[in-house]
N, C-alpha and C positions, 0 to 999 in steps of 0.2 A: 506593028511599029509602036514603040514606046517613047514618050517624051520625058526625059529625065531632068530633074533639077538637082544640082549639087550646090548646097547652100554654103558650106564652109569655103569652098573654092569659087562659088558663084559661077558655075559652068552650066551651059545648056548644050545638049547634044541629043541626037536621035540614036536610039539603040535598036538594031534589028537583031533578033535572036532566032536562029534556026537550030533546031535540035534534030540530030540524026542519030539514031541508035543502030549501031552495027553490032549485032550479036556475035560474040566470040565463043567458039566451041571450047568447052573445058574438058580436059582429058579425064578419063575415068568414068564419068557419068554417074558417080556415086552420090551419096547424100551430101558430101562436102563441096560439090560443084556449085558455083555461083555464076549465073549468066551476067556478063558485063558488056558494056558498049562504049562508044565514044560520044561525048557531048560536043557538038560543033556549034560555036557561037560566032556571030559576026555583028558589027555595029559600024556606025559612022562616027568618026572622030569629032569631038566638039570643036567648033570654030568661033564660039562667042561665049564670053562670060555673062552672067546674068545682068551685070550692070551695063551691058552693051559693048564693052570693050572687046577688042579682037583677041582671040586665043589662037596662037599658032601651034603647029605640031611640036615645035621645039620646046614649048612650055610644058609638055606632057612627058613625064619620065616613064610612066607605066600605067597599066590598068590592073585592077585586082578583082577577080571573080570569086565571090563567096557562094557556097552552096551547101545544103544540108537537107535532112529528111524531116525536119520540124520547122514550121513557120517561125521566123524571127531568130532561129538558132542555126548558125551556119558552121558545121563541124569541119568543113573543108575550105581551102582557098587555093587559088591558082593564079599566079602572076603572069602577066603578059607584058613584055618589055617594049618601050618606045611608043611615042604618040602615033607613029605611022602604022603600027600594028593594029589592025582592025578585025582580027579574027583569032580564034583560039580553038584548039582541040584538046579536050580533057579526056585522057584515055582511062580505061579500066574503071568505068563508073558502073556499079551494080544496077541492075534493072530495078526501077521503082519510081516513086514520086519525089521530086526535088524542088526546093525553094531556092531561087537564085537571085542574087543582087550583084551589082557592079559598082566599083568606085574608080576614081581617077586619082593618080598620085602625080603632083606637079614636080618640077625640077628642084623646088625648095624642100621636097619631102613631105609636103602637106597632103593628106588624104581627104578626099571629099566624103560627104555623107553617103549612105547607101542610096542606090537608085531604088525606084519602086520594085517591090518583090514580084517576081513572076513564078508561076508554078509550071513545072515541066514533068510530064508523066512519060516514063519510058516503059514499054511493055515487051514481054517476050513474044516473039513472032510465032 
């Protein structure tokens, strides 16, 4: 369980991340094959801003998940629409180590700062 502070939007919420790697067989089995999986993420929607005011789901336009293979540098992003959406599946993620952060985008289009970074290691079974 991770406790996240979003300072620009002043949001508090709990983020639960579950990572499940489902290996996908690649045809051919040659040197060009790359094992991939699915990154499953889930969280609790924020219900309060840092100033203590209430945040309702209708204030949240979407979540954005950033991930990459280098800490602090996120080459990939995945958008999840709607405040009621509290899970995401990112398909076709190559096996390896990933650094992941999440942001919240409110209905005014303002994006929060990054959540604390987590490290996810996916391995070939």
